[in-house]
C-alpha positions as CSV (number, residue, x, y, z in Angstrom):
1,X,-135.2,95.0,-11.3
2,X,-136.8,91.9,-12.8
3,X,-139.5,90.4,-10.6
4,X,-138.8,87.0,-9.1
5,X,-141.2,84.2,-10.1
6,X,-143.3,83.0,-7.2
7,X,-145.3,79.7,-7.0
8,X,-147.7,79.1,-4.2
9,X,-148.5,75.6,-2.8
10,X,-151.9,76.0,-1.2
11,X,-154.4,73.4,0.1
12,X,-156.1,72.1,3.1
13,X,-154.4,70.5,6.1
14,X,-152.6,67.3,5.2
15,X,-153.2,67.6,1.4
16,X,-149.5,66.9,0.6
17,X,-148.0,70.3,0.2
18,X,-144.7,69.4,2.0
19,X,-144.3,66.3,-0.1
20,X,-144.6,68.3,-3.3
21,X,-142.3,71.0,-1.9
22,X,-139.5,68.5,-1.1
23,X,-139.8,67.0,-4.6
24,X,-139.5,70.4,-6.2
25,X,-136.5,71.2,-4.1
26,X,-134.7,68.0,-5.1
27,X,-135.4,68.7,-8.7
28,X,-134.1,72.3,-8.3
29,X,-130.9,71.0,-6.8
30,X,-130.4,68.6,-9.7
31,X,-130.9,71.4,-12.1
32,X,-128.8,73.9,-10.2
33,X,-131.6,76.3,-9.7
34,X,-131.3,78.9,-7.0
35,X,-134.6,78.5,-5.1
36,X,-135.8,80.3,-1.9
37,X,-138.6,78.9,0.3
38,X,-141.2,80.3,2.7
39,X,-143.1,77.7,4.9
40,X,-146.1,78.8,6.9
41,X,-147.6,76.9,9.8
42,X,-150.5,78.1,12.0
43,X,-149.0,76.2,14.9
44,X,-146.1,77.4,17.0
45,X,-144.5,74.0,16.4
46,X,-143.5,74.3,12.7
47,X,-143.0,70.6,11.8
48,X,-143.0,71.2,8.1
49,X,-140.4,73.9,8.5
50,X,-138.1,71.5,10.4
51,X,-138.6,68.8,7.7
52,X,-137.7,71.2,4.9
53,X,-134.7,72.7,6.8
54,X,-133.4,69.2,7.4
55,X,-133.2,68.5,3.7
56,X,-130.0,70.7,3.7
57,X,-131.2,72.2,0.4
58,X,-132.4,75.4,2.1
59,X,-132.0,76.9,5.5
60,X,-132.0,80.2,7.4
61,X,-128.1,80.2,7.5
62,X,-128.2,80.0,3.7
63,X,-130.5,83.0,3.6
64,X,-132.9,81.2,1.3
65,X,-135.5,79.9,3.8
66,X,-138.0,81.8,6.1
67,X,-140.5,80.0,8.3
68,X,-143.6,81.8,9.4
69,X,-145.2,79.9,12.4
70,X,-147.9,80.4,15.0
71,X,-149.9,82.5,12.4
72,X,-151.8,82.0,9.2
73,X,-150.5,84.1,6.4
74,X,-154.1,85.0,5.4
75,X,-154.5,86.9,8.7
76,X,-153.5,90.6,8.8
77,X,-150.4,89.9,10.8
78,X,-149.5,86.9,8.6
79,X,-149.8,89.0,5.5
80,X,-147.4,91.5,7.0
81,X,-144.9,88.8,7.9
82,X,-145.2,87.4,4.3
83,X,-144.5,90.8,2.8
84,X,-141.4,91.1,4.9
85,X,-140.2,87.6,4.0
86,X,-140.7,88.3,0.2
87,X,-138.7,91.5,0.4
88,X,-135.9,89.7,2.3
89,X,-135.7,86.8,-0.1
90,X,-136.0,88.8,-3.3
91,X,-133.0,90.8,-2.3
92,X,-130.9,87.7,-3.0
93,X,-132.3,87.4,-6.5
94,X,-133.2,83.7,-6.5
95,X,-134.4,82.0,-9.7
96,X,-137.7,81.4,-8.1
97,X,-139.5,81.5,-4.7
98,X,-141.8,78.7,-3.4
99,X,-144.4,79.4,-0.8
100,X,-146.1,76.6,1.2
101,X,-149.1,78.0,3.0
102,X,-150.7,76.7,6.1
103,X,-153.8,74.5,5.6
104,X,-156.0,77.1,7.2
105,X,-154.9,79.9,4.8
106,X,-157.4,81.5,2.4
107,X,-156.0,82.6,-0.9
108,X,-157.8,86.0,-1.1
109,X,-155.5,88.0,1.1
110,X,-152.5,86.6,-0.8
111,X,-154.0,87.6,-4.1
112,X,-154.5,91.1,-2.8
113,X,-150.9,91.3,-1.6
114,X,-149.4,90.0,-4.8
115,X,-151.4,91.5,-7.7
116,X,-149.3,94.7,-7.8
117,X,-146.2,93.5,-5.9
118,X,-143.1,95.2,-7.2
119,X,-140.6,92.4,-6.3
120,X,-142.3,89.1,-7.2
121,X,-144.4,87.8,-10.0
122,X,-147.1,85.2,-9.1
123,X,-146.9,82.4,-11.6
124,X,-148.6,79.2,-10.3
125,X,-151.2,79.2,-7.6
126,X,-151.5,75.5,-7.0
127,X,-154.3,74.2,-4.8
128,X,-153.8,70.6,-3.6
129,X,-156.9,68.7,-2.6
130,X,-156.8,65.4,-0.6
131,X,-158.8,63.0,-2.7
132,X,-159.1,60.5,0.2
133,X,-160.5,63.2,2.4
134,X,-163.1,64.1,-0.2
135,X,-164.0,60.5,-0.7
136,X,-164.6,59.8,3.0
137,X,-165.9,63.1,4.3
138,X,-167.7,64.5,1.4
139,X,-169.2,61.5,-0.4
140,X,-166.6,61.5,-3.1
141,X,-166.8,65.3,-3.4
142,X,-170.5,65.4,-4.1
143,X,-171.4,67.0,-0.8
144,X,-168.7,69.8,-0.9
145,X,-170.7,72.2,-3.0
146,X,-174.1,71.6,-1.2
147,X,-172.5,72.1,2.3
148,X,-170.7,75.2,1.1
149,X,-174.0,76.6,-0.2
150,X,-175.7,75.9,3.1
151,X,-172.9,77.7,4.9
152,X,-173.4,80.7,2.7
153,X,-177.1,80.8,3.2
154,X,-176.6,80.6,7.0
155,X,-173.7,83.1,7.0
156,X,-171.4,80.5,8.5
157,X,-167.7,80.2,7.9
158,X,-167.2,76.4,7.8
159,X,-164.3,74.3,6.5
160,X,-166.2,74.0,3.2
161,X,-165.9,77.7,2.6
162,X,-162.2,77.4,3.0
163,X,-162.0,74.4,0.7
164,X,-164.1,76.1,-1.9
165,X,-162.0,79.3,-1.7
166,X,-158.8,77.4,-2.2
167,X,-160.3,76.0,-5.4
168,X,-161.9,79.2,-6.6
169,X,-158.6,81.2,-6.7
170,X,-156.2,78.5,-7.9
171,X,-154.6,78.4,-11.3
172,X,-153.9,74.7,-11.1
173,X,-156.1,72.2,-9.2
174,X,-154.3,69.0,-8.1
175,X,-155.9,65.9,-6.5
176,X,-153.4,64.2,-4.2
177,X,-153.3,60.7,-2.6
178,X,-155.0,59.3,-5.8
179,X,-152.9,56.2,-5.5
180,X,-155.2,55.1,-2.6
181,X,-158.3,55.2,-4.8
182,X,-159.4,53.5,-8.0
183,X,-159.4,55.4,-11.2
184,X,-163.2,55.7,-11.4
185,X,-163.4,57.2,-7.9
186,X,-160.7,59.8,-8.8
187,X,-162.6,60.7,-11.9
188,X,-165.8,61.1,-10.0
189,X,-164.1,63.4,-7.5
190,X,-162.7,65.5,-10.3
191,X,-166.1,65.9,-11.8
192,X,-167.6,66.8,-8.4
193,X,-165.2,69.7,-7.6
194,X,-164.5,71.0,-11.1
195,X,-167.7,73.2,-11.3
196,X,-166.3,75.3,-8.4
197,X,-163.6,76.6,-10.8
198,X,-164.3,75.4,-14.3
199,X,-161.6,77.7,-15.7
200,X,-158.9,75.3,-14.5
201,X,-158.2,71.6,-15.3
202,X,-158.1,69.0,-12.5
203,X,-154.9,67.1,-12.4
204,X,-154.0,63.9,-10.5
205,X,-150.8,64.3,-8.5
206,X,-149.5,61.1,-6.9
207,X,-146.5,61.4,-4.5
208,X,-145.8,65.0,-5.4
209,X,-144.6,64.0,-8.9
210,X,-144.7,67.4,-10.6
211,X,-141.9,68.3,-13.0
212,X,-140.3,71.6,-11.9
213,X,-140.0,72.4,-15.6
214,X,-143.8,72.8,-15.7
215,X,-143.7,75.4,-12.9
216,X,-141.0,77.4,-14.8
217,X,-143.3,77.4,-17.9
218,X,-146.4,78.7,-16.1
219,X,-147.7,82.0,-17.4
220,X,-148.3,84.9,-15.0
221,X,-151.3,84.4,-12.7
222,X,-154.5,85.9,-14.2
223,X,-155.5,88.5,-11.6
224,X,-158.2,89.8,-13.9
225,X,-160.1,86.5,-13.8
226,X,-160.5,86.7,-10.0
227,X,-161.0,90.4,-9.6
228,X,-164.8,90.0,-9.2
229,X,-164.3,87.2,-6.7
230,X,-162.0,89.4,-4.6
231,X,-164.7,92.1,-4.6
232,X,-167.5,89.7,-3.7
233,X,-165.7,87.6,-1.0
234,X,-163.5,90.2,0.6
235,X,-165.8,91.1,3.5
236,X,-166.7,87.4,4.2
237,X,-163.0,86.3,4.2
238,X,-161.9,89.2,6.4
239,X,-164.6,88.2,8.9
240,X,-163.1,84.7,9.4
241,X,-159.4,85.3,8.8
242,X,-159.3,88.2,11.3
243,X,-160.7,85.9,14.0
244,X,-158.4,84.2,16.5
245,X,-159.5,80.7,15.2
246,X,-160.2,81.1,11.5
247,X,-163.0,78.8,10.3
248,X,-163.2,77.4,13.8
249,X,-159.8,75.7,13.3
250,X,-157.4,75.8,16.3
251,X,-154.1,74.1,17.2
252,X,-152.6,72.6,20.3
253,X,-149.0,71.5,21.0
254,X,-148.1,68.4,23.0
255,X,-144.6,68.4,24.5
256,X,-143.1,65.7,26.8
257,X,-139.8,63.9,27.2
258,X,-141.6,60.6,27.9
259,X,-142.3,58.0,25.2
260,X,-145.7,56.9,24.1
261,X,-147.1,53.6,25.3
262,X,-147.5,51.8,21.9
263,X,-150.8,50.0,22.6
264,X,-152.5,53.1,24.2
265,X,-151.4,55.2,21.2
266,X,-152.8,52.7,18.8
267,X,-156.1,52.5,20.8
268,X,-156.4,56.3,20.9
269,X,-155.9,56.5,17.2
270,X,-158.7,53.9,16.7
271,X,-161.1,55.3,19.2
272,X,-160.7,59.1,19.5
273,X,-159.7,60.3,16.0
274,X,-162.8,62.0,14.8
275,X,-163.6,63.8,11.6
276,X,-162.9,67.2,13.3
277,X,-159.2,66.3,13.8
278,X,-157.9,67.6,10.5
279,X,-154.1,67.2,11.1
280,X,-151.6,66.1,13.7
281,X,-147.9,65.8,13.1
282,X,-144.7,65.8,15.0
283,X,-141.8,63.8,16.4
284,X,-142.0,61.1,19.0
285,X,-140.5,57.8,20.3
286,X,-141.6,54.5,21.6
287,X,-140.0,52.4,24.4
288,X,-139.6,49.3,22.3
289,X,-137.7,51.1,19.5
290,X,-136.2,53.9,21.6
291,X,-133.2,54.6,19.2
292,X,-135.6,55.7,16.4
293,X,-136.8,59.3,15.9
294,X,-140.2,58.8,14.4
295,X,-142.5,61.2,12.6
296,X,-146.2,61.0,13.4
297,X,-148.1,62.2,10.3
298,X,-151.9,62.1,10.4
299,X,-154.3,63.7,7.9
300,X,-158.1,63.2,8.1
301,X,-158.6,59.4,8.9
302,X,-155.2,58.2,7.7
303,X,-151.9,58.1,9.6
304,X,-148.3,57.1,8.9
305,X,-145.3,56.6,11.1
306,X,-142.0,57.4,9.5
307,X,-138.4,56.9,10.5
308,X,-136.5,60.1,10.0
309,X,-133.3,59.6,12.0
310,X,-131.6,58.1,15.1
311,X,-131.7,59.8,18.5
312,X,-128.2,60.7,19.7
313,X,-129.0,58.8,22.9
314,X,-129.8,55.8,20.7
315,X,-126.6,56.1,18.7
316,X,-124.5,55.9,21.8
317,X,-126.0,52.5,22.6
318,X,-125.1,51.1,19.2
319,X,-121.8,49.1,19.5
320,X,-121.4,49.3,15.7
321,X,-121.9,53.1,15.5
322,X,-118.3,53.6,14.2
323,X,-117.8,56.4,16.8
324,X,-114.3,56.6,18.3
325,X,-113.9,57.3,22.1
326,X,-113.5,61.0,21.6
327,X,-116.6,61.3,19.5
328,X,-118.6,59.2,22.0
329,X,-117.3,61.5,24.9
330,X,-118.4,64.6,23.0
331,X,-121.8,63.1,22.2
332,X,-122.3,62.1,25.8
333,X,-121.5,65.6,27.0
334,X,-124.1,67.0,24.6
335,X,-126.7,64.7,26.0
336,X,-125.8,65.5,29.6
337,X,-126.4,69.1,28.9
338,X,-129.9,68.5,27.5
339,X,-132.9,69.2,29.9
340,X,-134.8,66.0,29.3
341,X,-134.5,62.8,31.3
342,X,-133.8,60.7,28.2
343,X,-131.2,62.8,26.4
344,X,-132.4,64.2,23.1
345,X,-135.4,61.9,23.0
346,X,-138.7,63.7,23.3
347,X,-142.2,64.0,21.9
348,X,-143.4,67.2,20.3
349,X,-146.7,67.1,18.3
350,X,-149.0,69.7,17.0
351,X,-152.7,68.9,16.6
352,X,-155.0,71.0,14.4
353,X,-158.8,70.7,14.1
354,X,-162.2,72.0,15.0
355,X,-162.1,73.7,18.4
356,X,-165.0,71.6,19.8
357,X,-163.2,68.3,19.1
358,X,-159.6,69.2,19.6
359,X,-159.2,69.0,23.4
360,X,-160.7,65.5,23.9
361,X,-158.3,64.1,21.4
362,X,-155.3,66.0,22.8
363,X,-156.2,64.7,26.3
364,X,-156.4,61.2,25.0
365,X,-153.0,61.6,23.4
366,X,-151.5,62.9,26.7
367,X,-152.8,59.8,28.5
368,X,-150.7,57.7,26.1
369,X,-147.4,58.7,27.7
370,X,-145.8,56.2,30.0
371,X,-146.6,56.6,33.6
372,X,-143.7,56.8,36.1
373,X,-144.4,53.2,37.2
374,X,-144.3,52.1,33.5
375,X,-141.0,53.9,33.0
376,X,-139.5,52.1,36.0
377,X,-140.8,48.8,34.5
378,X,-139.3,49.5,31.1
379,X,-135.9,50.6,32.5
380,X,-135.8,47.3,34.4
381,X,-136.2,45.4,31.1
382,X,-140.0,45.3,30.9
383,X,-141.7,45.4,27.4
384,X,-145.0,46.6,26.1
385,X,-147.4,45.4,23.5
386,X,-146.7,47.2,20.2
387,X,-149.3,46.8,17.4
388,X,-147.7,49.4,15.1
389,X,-146.1,48.1,11.9
390,X,-142.5,46.9,12.5
391,X,-141.2,47.9,9.1
392,X,-140.7,51.7,8.8
393,X,-139.8,53.9,5.9
394,X,-137.0,56.4,6.1
395,X,-137.6,59.9,4.6
396,X,-134.8,60.6,2.2
397,X,-133.5,64.1,1.6
């Protein structure tokens, strides 16, 4: 049986892997390519998996999508789950498989799994690097190599080790969010990180704009080039990927049916979001726009709020929703059967970061939910200050 081409989208938390994956899936649909997808999230709340499944291009019912959540696929258990997923998807003989790793995944265990795999052929190992994060946290990338070297000297497994590892093993290195920086800054960042893996070119990738034809033309991954790296780094990587919190990165899930207080949420973002909070993402709602299902999407120091759909409870309040009486009755019955006080409206976020800084930020977010007194005030017609932008973007599938 001919081996299935596999492309891996790797990179640190919030680097833009899901944006690239959605772009590739849309192109695959336009070109009538049969693509299967694996999405990995270290958190039990698999936000990226939900977003990809909602594109209607792939899904578990279509037997072309497998989410792996609450685990990193570079851990021993994660590697086993990945091996099972690859076997399951390869049985359907897709034209290609796309794998989006979690941001805490180290490439080395994946390379070991795939170098002699009988069912799939690794083509591109793409590492996405957040240029804005390098600019703000690593002095334009200049401090990444020195900090990584200090970690090695002190036998520490910091985030820099993970970032360097993701660059060392890649076949294609791509700087994302370059539209937020000037051309000179992007060039300086490329020069700063290129010495980690001089065998690959550094490419600017704005908005996930990578032609899928380039992926299809990639040659087979050069396992011989990284054979020595695997041998030298295997013990170090196993030490940190076997741990419960690899590279001191942990996750928390926030779940509540109450909306966030807009002003307190804004203040928390301004005051409590430290450098150790690498990623937070999920779905939420605000009392002043309670018909909108919003996506909270934070990476490093930047955050976006995106409109993804209407809550069913909000649709019922729309007089121009074009629902007939029977459709409204069915929708109301569905909402009545839901456990929350506000129909299908609820907040579910995952927060990922350094263990020492994670809990204070999570506690601050939890204090942003409306109190019972504020809920009574709002339901009686009260309003709250809302400093968030009033224009929102809708994610298109």
